[in-house]
SERO-4910 file (N, C-alpha, C, O; in steps of 0.05 Angstrom, whole numbers):
BEGIN
 pado doro    nc1    nc2    nc3   cac1   cac2   cac3    cc1    cc2    cc3    oc1    oc2    oc3
  Met    A   1027   -694   -719   1053   -716   -698   1078   -711   -701   1097   -725   -693
  Lys    A   1079   -682   -719   1116   -648   -704   1111   -649   -680   1131   -653   -666
  Ser    A   1086   -648   -666   1081   -644   -641   1079   -651   -620   1083   -638   -600
  Ile    A   1070   -685   -624   1074   -700   -611   1112   -698   -604   1118   -682   -587
  Val    A   1128   -709   -614   1150   -716   -613   1161   -682   -613   1183   -679   -623
  Lys    A   1152   -666   -607   1171   -639   -588   1167   -649   -566   1185   -656   -550
  Tyr    A   1131   -652   -561   1128   -651   -530   1145   -667   -527   1166   -656   -521
  Ser    A   1148   -703   -528   1169   -722   -523   1198   -720   -516   1212   -736   -503
  Ile    A   1207   -687   -532   1237   -686   -518   1235   -659   -502   1247   -655   -481
  Thr    A   1220   -644   -512   1217   -638   -488   1209   -651   -462   1219   -642   -442
  Thr    A   1196   -666   -460   1175   -673   -432   1206   -688   -411   1209   -693   -387
  Leu    A   1229   -691   -442   1250   -716   -431   1262   -691   -431   1273   -691   -409
  Met    A   1266   -673   -440   1293   -651   -419   1283   -644   -408   1298   -628   -397
  Leu    A   1259   -643   -397   1254   -628   -367   1266   -647   -352   1288   -644   -342
  Val    A   1243   -679   -347   1267   -702   -324   1290   -696   -325   1302   -685   -307
  Leu    A   1302   -706   -357   1333   -701   -344   1348   -673   -330   1372   -674   -324
  Met    A   1335   -655   -327   1353   -636   -315   1343   -636   -300   1359   -625   -284
  Leu    A   1312   -645   -277   1316   -643   -258   1320   -670   -236   1314   -673   -212
  Ser    A   1335   -691   -261   1348   -708   -241   1373   -702   -235   1382   -710   -213
  Ser    A   1392   -685   -255   1417   -673   -256   1419   -662   -238   1443   -661   -230
  Cys    A   1393   -644   -218   1398   -624   -203   1379   -635   -171   1365   -623   -153
  Thr    A   1385   -655   -175   1377   -678   -147   1398   -701   -151   1399   -720   -135
  Lys    A   1403   -701   -158   1424   -715   -155   1452   -718   -173   1459   -738   -185
  Val    A   1469   -688   -171   1487   -682   -176   1516   -711   -171   1528   -725   -154
  Ser    A   1515   -704   -208   1537   -738   -217   1545   -735   -237   1533   -716   -247
  Gly    A   1561   -745   -252   1579   -741   -269   1559   -757   -296   1562   -753   -320
  His    A   1543   -773   -286   1523   -761   -299   1504   -738   -298   1504   -729   -321
  Gly    A   1494   -727   -287   1481   -712   -273   1496   -675   -291   1485   -659   -306
  Ser    A   1524   -676   -280   1539   -653   -315   1540   -651   -337   1544   -631   -351
  Val    A   1535   -681   -345   1534   -694   -379   1510   -672   -382   1508   -653   -397
  Thr    A   1488   -685   -359   1467   -676   -373   1454   -645   -381   1439   -637   -400
  Ile    A   1472   -626   -350   1475   -602   -362   1485   -596   -383   1480   -573   -392
  Val    A   1499   -610   -396   1527   -597   -415   1499   -594   -451   1496   -575   -467
  Leu    A   1488   -619   -449   1460   -626   -456   1452   -606   -465   1458   -589   -482
  Ser    A   1421   -614   -438   1404   -586   -440   1424   -560   -442   1410   -542   -435
  Gly    A   1441   -553   -445   1455   -525   -429   1455   -514   -475   1448   -492   -484
  Ser    A   1459   -527   -484   1470   -535   -505   1447   -536   -536   1449   -531   -560
  Val    A   1425   -544   -517   1393   -535   -535   1376   -512   -518   1356   -505   -529
  His    A   1383   -499   -489   1374   -466   -473   1404   -457   -468   1413   -466   -448
  Gly    A   1412   -448   -476   1437   -437   -471   1439   -409   -458   1457   -395   -449
  Gln    A   1403   -407   -460   1406   -383   -452   1395   -392   -415   1403   -375   -400
  Leu    A   1379   -413   -401   1386   -419   -383   1398   -447   -370   1409   -463   -385
  Asp    A   1395   -452   -339   1413   -452   -324   1392   -480   -300   1386   -480   -276
  Pro    A   1390   -493   -314   1377   -518   -310   1366   -517   -265   1345   -515   -253
  Cys    A   1397   -520   -259   1403   -520   -219   1396   -482   -214   1393   -472   -191
  Gly    A   1396   -471   -230   1382   -436   -215   1397   -419   -207   1388   -398   -198
***
């Protein structure tokens, strides 16, 4: 069960990062901040 939850969260974060890179807006900047707090070393927009 835990692996399903972890996979769902990872997929959700990936979708949010991709959407923030394709459509830069206020929502995108919030997404980058949220993903940055989870993956501090990664820059989703590269």
